C-alpha positions as CSV (number, residue, x, y, z in Angstrom):
1,X,-30.0,-35.0,29.8
2,X,-26.9,-32.7,29.8
3,X,-26.8,-32.1,26.1
4,X,-29.2,-29.4,24.9
5,X,-30.5,-28.5,21.5
6,X,-32.7,-25.5,20.8
7,X,-35.7,-25.4,18.4
8,X,-34.6,-23.3,15.4
9,X,-38.2,-22.1,15.1
10,X,-39.0,-20.6,18.6
11,X,-35.7,-20.8,20.5
12,X,-36.9,-23.2,23.2
13,X,-34.6,-25.9,24.6
14,X,-35.8,-29.2,23.2
15,X,-37.1,-31.7,25.8
16,X,-39.2,-35.0,25.7
17,X,-40.5,-35.0,29.3
18,X,-43.6,-32.7,29.2
19,X,-45.8,-32.1,26.1
20,X,-47.3,-29.0,27.9
21,X,-44.0,-27.2,28.2
22,X,-42.1,-25.4,25.4
23,X,-39.6,-27.3,23.3
24,X,-41.4,-30.7,23.5
25,X,-40.4,-33.3,21.0
26,X,-41.1,-37.1,21.3
27,X,-38.1,-39.0,22.7
28,X,-37.4,-40.9,19.5
29,X,-37.3,-37.6,17.5
30,X,-35.1,-35.9,20.1
31,X,-32.6,-38.8,20.2
32,X,-32.4,-38.6,16.4
33,X,-31.7,-34.8,16.6
34,X,-29.0,-35.3,19.3
35,X,-27.3,-37.9,17.0
36,X,-27.3,-35.5,14.1
37,X,-26.0,-32.2,15.4
38,X,-25.9,-30.5,12.0
39,X,-29.6,-30.9,11.3
40,X,-32.2,-28.1,11.9
41,X,-34.8,-29.3,14.4
42,X,-38.2,-27.9,15.2
43,X,-40.2,-28.7,18.3
44,X,-43.6,-30.3,17.9
45,X,-45.4,-27.0,18.5
46,X,-43.4,-25.3,15.7
47,X,-43.7,-28.3,13.4
48,X,-47.5,-28.2,13.7
49,X,-47.7,-24.5,13.4
50,X,-45.6,-24.4,10.2
51,X,-47.2,-27.4,8.5
52,X,-50.8,-27.3,9.7
53,X,-51.2,-23.8,11.1
54,X,-52.3,-25.3,14.4
55,X,-51.3,-23.7,17.7
56,X,-50.4,-25.9,20.7
57,X,-50.6,-24.0,24.0
58,X,-47.6,-24.1,26.2
59,X,-46.9,-23.0,29.8
60,X,-44.8,-19.9,29.7
61,X,-44.2,-17.0,32.1
62,X,-44.2,-13.4,30.8
63,X,-41.8,-12.5,33.7
64,X,-39.2,-14.7,32.1
65,X,-39.5,-12.8,28.9
66,X,-39.1,-9.5,30.7
67,X,-36.1,-10.8,32.6
68,X,-34.5,-11.8,29.3
69,X,-35.1,-8.3,27.9
70,X,-33.8,-6.7,31.1
71,X,-30.4,-8.3,30.5
72,X,-29.9,-6.3,27.3
73,X,-29.0,-3.2,29.3
74,X,-25.9,-5.0,30.6
75,X,-24.6,-5.6,27.0
76,X,-23.1,-3.5,24.2
77,X,-26.0,-3.8,21.8
78,X,-28.2,-2.1,19.2
79,X,-31.9,-2.4,20.1
80,X,-34.4,-2.6,17.2
81,X,-38.0,-2.0,18.4
82,X,-40.5,-3.4,15.8
83,X,-44.0,-1.9,16.1
84,X,-47.3,-2.5,14.3
85,X,-48.3,0.7,12.5
86,X,-52.0,-0.3,13.0
87,X,-51.6,-0.6,16.7
88,X,-48.7,1.7,17.3
89,X,-49.4,3.0,20.9
90,X,-50.0,-0.5,22.2
91,X,-47.1,-2.1,20.4
92,X,-44.6,0.6,21.6
93,X,-42.9,-0.5,24.8
94,X,-42.9,2.6,27.2
95,X,-40.7,0.7,29.6
96,X,-38.1,0.0,26.9
97,X,-35.7,2.6,28.3
98,X,-35.5,0.6,31.5
99,X,-34.6,-2.6,29.5
100,X,-32.0,-1.2,27.2
101,X,-29.9,1.1,29.4
102,X,-27.6,3.4,27.4
103,X,-27.7,1.3,24.2
104,X,-28.6,2.7,20.8
105,X,-32.2,2.3,19.8
106,X,-34.0,2.4,16.5
107,X,-37.7,2.2,15.7
108,X,-39.1,0.1,12.9
109,X,-42.7,0.5,11.8
110,X,-44.0,-2.6,10.1
111,X,-46.9,-3.1,7.7
112,X,-46.5,0.2,5.8
113,X,-47.7,-1.7,2.7
114,X,-51.2,-1.7,4.1
115,X,-51.5,2.0,4.1
116,X,-53.2,3.5,1.0
117,X,-50.8,4.2,-1.8
118,X,-51.1,8.0,-1.4
119,X,-49.8,7.9,2.2
120,X,-46.8,10.2,2.7
121,X,-44.1,8.2,4.6
122,X,-42.6,11.4,6.0
123,X,-45.9,12.1,7.8
124,X,-46.0,8.6,9.3
125,X,-42.4,8.9,10.5
126,X,-43.2,12.3,12.1
127,X,-46.1,10.8,13.9
128,X,-44.0,7.9,15.1
129,X,-41.3,10.2,16.5
130,X,-43.8,12.4,18.3
131,X,-45.5,9.4,19.9
132,X,-42.3,7.7,20.9
133,X,-40.9,11.0,22.4
134,X,-44.2,11.4,24.4
135,X,-43.4,8.0,25.9
136,X,-39.9,9.1,26.8
137,X,-38.2,7.2,23.9
138,X,-35.8,8.9,21.5
139,X,-35.0,6.6,18.6
140,X,-31.8,7.3,16.7
141,X,-33.5,6.4,13.4
142,X,-37.0,5.4,12.2
143,X,-37.6,3.0,9.4
144,X,-40.9,2.1,7.7
145,X,-41.0,-1.5,6.2
146,X,-43.2,-4.2,5.1
147,X,-41.8,-7.5,6.4
148,X,-44.4,-9.6,4.5
149,X,-43.8,-7.8,1.2
150,X,-40.1,-7.2,1.8
151,X,-40.6,-3.5,1.1
152,X,-38.1,-0.7,2.2
153,X,-35.7,-3.4,3.6
154,X,-32.4,-2.3,1.9
155,X,-31.9,0.9,4.1
156,X,-32.6,-1.1,7.2
157,X,-30.3,-4.0,6.2
158,X,-27.4,-1.7,5.3
159,X,-27.8,0.1,8.6
160,X,-27.8,-3.1,10.6
161,X,-24.9,-4.5,8.6
162,X,-22.8,-1.5,9.6
163,X,-23.8,-1.7,13.3
164,X,-23.5,-5.5,13.4
165,X,-19.7,-5.3,12.9
166,X,-19.3,-3.9,16.5
167,X,-22.2,-5.2,18.5
168,X,-25.1,-7.6,18.8
169,X,-28.5,-6.6,17.5
170,X,-31.6,-7.3,19.5
171,X,-35.0,-7.3,17.9
172,X,-37.7,-6.5,20.5
173,X,-41.4,-5.9,20.4
174,X,-44.8,-6.9,21.6
175,X,-46.5,-10.0,20.2
176,X,-47.8,-10.1,16.6
177,X,-46.0,-7.1,15.3
178,X,-44.2,-9.1,12.6
179,X,-40.8,-9.2,14.3
180,X,-39.9,-12.7,13.3
181,X,-41.3,-12.2,9.8
182,X,-39.0,-9.2,9.5
183,X,-35.9,-11.1,10.6
184,X,-36.7,-13.9,8.2
185,X,-37.0,-11.3,5.4
186,X,-33.6,-9.8,6.3
187,X,-31.9,-13.2,6.5
188,X,-33.4,-14.4,3.1
189,X,-32.3,-11.1,1.5
190,X,-28.7,-11.8,2.4
191,X,-28.5,-15.6,2.2
192,X,-30.1,-18.7,0.8
193,X,-32.0,-19.4,4.0
194,X,-35.8,-19.0,4.0
195,X,-38.2,-18.8,6.9
196,X,-35.8,-19.9,9.5
197,X,-37.9,-18.6,12.4
198,X,-41.4,-19.8,13.0
199,X,-44.0,-17.1,12.3
200,X,-47.8,-17.1,12.5
201,X,-50.9,-15.0,13.3
202,X,-50.8,-16.5,16.8
203,X,-49.3,-14.3,19.5
204,X,-46.2,-15.6,21.3
205,X,-44.7,-17.8,18.6
206,X,-41.1,-17.0,19.7
207,X,-40.6,-18.5,23.1
208,X,-36.9,-17.9,23.8
209,X,-34.1,-15.8,22.3
210,X,-33.0,-17.0,18.9
211,X,-29.4,-16.1,18.0
212,X,-28.3,-15.8,14.4
213,X,-24.6,-15.2,13.6
214,X,-24.0,-12.1,11.5
215,X,-20.3,-11.0,11.5
216,X,-17.1,-10.9,13.6
217,X,-18.6,-12.9,16.5
218,X,-21.8,-10.8,16.8
219,X,-25.4,-12.0,16.6
220,X,-28.8,-10.9,15.4
221,X,-31.1,-11.9,18.3
222,X,-34.9,-12.4,18.1
223,X,-36.4,-12.1,21.5
224,X,-39.9,-13.3,22.6
225,X,-42.8,-10.9,22.0
226,X,-44.1,-9.3,25.2
227,X,-47.7,-10.2,25.8
228,X,-49.7,-7.0,26.4
229,X,-53.3,-7.0,27.6
230,X,-53.7,-3.6,25.8
231,X,-53.1,-5.3,22.5
232,X,-56.0,-6.7,20.5
233,X,-53.8,-9.5,19.2
234,X,-53.4,-10.9,22.7
235,X,-57.2,-11.4,23.0
236,X,-58.3,-12.8,19.7
237,X,-57.9,-16.3,18.2
238,X,-55.7,-16.8,15.1
239,X,-58.9,-17.3,13.0
240,X,-60.3,-14.0,14.3
241,X,-57.1,-12.2,13.7
242,X,-57.3,-13.4,10.1
243,X,-60.7,-11.6,9.8
244,X,-59.5,-8.4,11.5
245,X,-55.9,-7.8,10.5
246,X,-55.6,-6.0,7.1
247,X,-53.9,-8.1,4.4
248,X,-54.1,-5.7,1.4
249,X,-53.7,-1.9,1.1
250,X,-56.7,-0.4,2.8
251,X,-59.4,1.1,0.5
252,X,-61.2,4.1,1.9
253,X,-65.0,3.6,2.6
254,X,-66.7,6.9,3.1
255,X,-70.0,7.3,5.0
256,X,-72.0,10.5,5.1
257,X,-73.0,10.9,8.7
258,X,-75.0,13.5,10.7
259,X,-75.2,14.0,14.4
260,X,-77.1,11.1,16.1
261,X,-75.7,8.4,13.9
262,X,-73.4,5.5,14.8
263,X,-71.0,3.2,12.9
264,X,-70.0,-0.3,14.3
265,X,-66.7,-1.9,13.2
266,X,-68.0,-5.5,13.9
267,X,-67.9,-5.7,17.7
268,X,-64.4,-4.2,18.0
269,X,-65.2,-0.6,17.5
270,X,-68.0,1.9,17.7
271,X,-68.1,5.5,16.4
272,X,-70.8,7.9,17.6
273,X,-71.3,11.3,15.7
274,X,-72.4,13.6,18.5
275,X,-72.1,17.2,17.3
276,X,-71.2,19.2,14.1
277,X,-72.3,19.6,10.5
278,X,-73.2,16.6,8.5
279,X,-69.9,15.3,7.1
280,X,-68.2,12.4,5.4
281,X,-66.1,10.2,7.5
282,X,-63.7,7.7,5.9
283,X,-63.2,4.2,7.4
284,X,-59.8,2.4,6.8
285,X,-60.2,-1.2,7.9
286,X,-59.9,-4.8,6.6
287,X,-62.5,-4.9,3.8
288,X,-64.1,-8.0,5.1
289,X,-64.8,-6.5,8.5
290,X,-68.5,-6.0,9.0
291,X,-69.5,-2.3,9.2
292,X,-73.0,-1.3,10.3
293,X,-74.6,2.2,10.3
294,X,-77.5,2.8,12.7
295,X,-79.1,5.6,14.7
296,X,-77.3,6.5,17.9
297,X,-80.6,6.1,19.9
298,X,-80.7,2.4,18.7
299,X,-77.0,1.7,19.0
300,X,-77.0,0.2,22.5
301,X,-79.9,-2.1,21.8
302,X,-78.4,-3.2,18.4
303,X,-75.1,-4.0,20.1
304,X,-76.8,-6.1,22.8
305,X,-79.0,-8.0,20.2
306,X,-76.2,-8.7,17.7
307,X,-72.9,-8.9,19.7
308,X,-72.9,-12.7,19.4
309,X,-73.8,-12.9,15.7
310,X,-73.5,-9.9,13.3
311,X,-70.9,-8.1,15.4
312,X,-68.3,-10.9,15.5
313,X,-65.4,-10.8,16.3
314,X,-65.0,-10.7,19.2
315,X,-66.7,-13.9,20.3
316,X,-67.9,-14.5,23.9
317,X,-64.9,-16.8,24.5
318,X,-62.5,-13.9,24.0
319,X,-63.5,-12.2,27.2
320,X,-62.5,-8.7,25.9
321,X,-64.7,-6.9,28.3
322,X,-67.4,-4.2,27.8
323,X,-67.2,-1.3,25.3
324,X,-65.7,1.8,26.8
325,X,-65.6,5.2,25.1
326,X,-63.6,8.3,24.7
327,X,-64.8,11.7,23.4
328,X,-62.8,13.6,20.8
329,X,-63.2,17.2,19.5
330,X,-60.6,17.5,16.7
331,X,-59.6,21.0,15.7
332,X,-58.0,19.8,12.5
333,X,-58.6,16.9,10.1
334,X,-57.8,13.8,12.1
335,X,-57.6,10.0,12.3
336,X,-59.5,8.4,15.1
337,X,-57.6,5.2,16.0
338,X,-59.0,1.8,16.7
339,X,-55.8,-0.1,17.6
340,X,-55.3,-3.4,15.7
341,X,-58.4,-2.7,13.5
342,X,-57.8,0.5,11.6
343,X,-58.8,4.2,11.8
344,X,-61.5,6.6,10.7
345,X,-60.6,10.0,9.2
346,X,-62.8,12.8,10.4
347,X,-63.1,16.5,9.6
348,X,-62.3,19.3,12.1
349,X,-64.9,20.9,14.4
350,X,-67.0,17.9,15.2
351,X,-67.5,16.0,18.4
352,X,-67.4,12.2,18.3
353,X,-67.2,9.4,20.8
354,X,-65.2,6.2,19.9
355,X,-65.5,2.9,21.8
356,X,-63.5,-0.3,21.9
357,X,-63.6,-3.2,24.3
358,X,-62.2,-1.8,27.6
359,X,-61.1,1.2,25.6
360,X,-58.0,-0.5,24.3
361,X,-56.3,1.0,21.3
362,X,-58.3,4.2,21.2
363,X,-56.4,7.4,20.1
364,X,-56.3,10.3,17.7
365,X,-53.7,11.8,15.5
366,X,-53.4,14.5,12.8
367,X,-54.7,12.8,9.6
368,X,-51.9,11.0,7.7
369,X,-53.8,10.9,4.4
């Protein structure tokens, strides 16, 4: 078939030969789409995802995604890197400099609406800039937005509108950071179109570049999310992500701990209080996530006994690997980070050890709240 049509939802070329490959559509539906070029067509995968929230696995190669991103460096473009503020270090792309060449680069932190209302956005931006500089990235500007709540979009839209008169705008990011949701929000803010691009809790929804005309022959381009093994979202099922990913502003839950006590964040995080004066530590995580306090001496046995019931997620099918820990001795009030789950605010001058499966998403920063 010489004529090609792309799925408006995920960007894949529509085909009727192989249901296991991206862009599949039954032959009758594909012929109908070819006959009516003006209609918006979704592949079977996007259709089921949009209407039934069902994910249909497809055979894709992450190398193809990287090759697509690599081509950006050869173009005159603005690169917008969307990151998840709850998994910042793992949703930042350290190799981005290699992809984008000398093009302008801005950083957009998504999900700011989930931080407590007393969060100072200037502190969040300072932290983002420090972390990106540490990775060798120097964004021209930093924006904080909520794609889902359409918060703080106007400054970003005005900036993009100005840049889009002279160059294409590429949105890049790892899976599940809300990149496609953000593009939909931007489009709907400036047109009558709603939810053009398929979005979901499932990683890897966008399968090929999606080009949206903006002005004077230039495009806004949604690229596929890079699958990262260091990202919790790439390991959990959509149902588990619903349990873990915060959906409302996080409410602090304070626990009075003394040395020799442990907190479990379901089976996705463990926090051991090792040394220091008895103190309050404050957990910021999805309110439905199971949190359990126990004695440090009982923690290993409790984990082994309950990792397949009370401490779900993850489930055994996720194959996340064993808990691995890192010791922290903060000299100022700090947030201990559990990437993709949340953080625990701790006082200075204590010694703690934090664990996640394979140690993914662990980190520490100066307290933002």
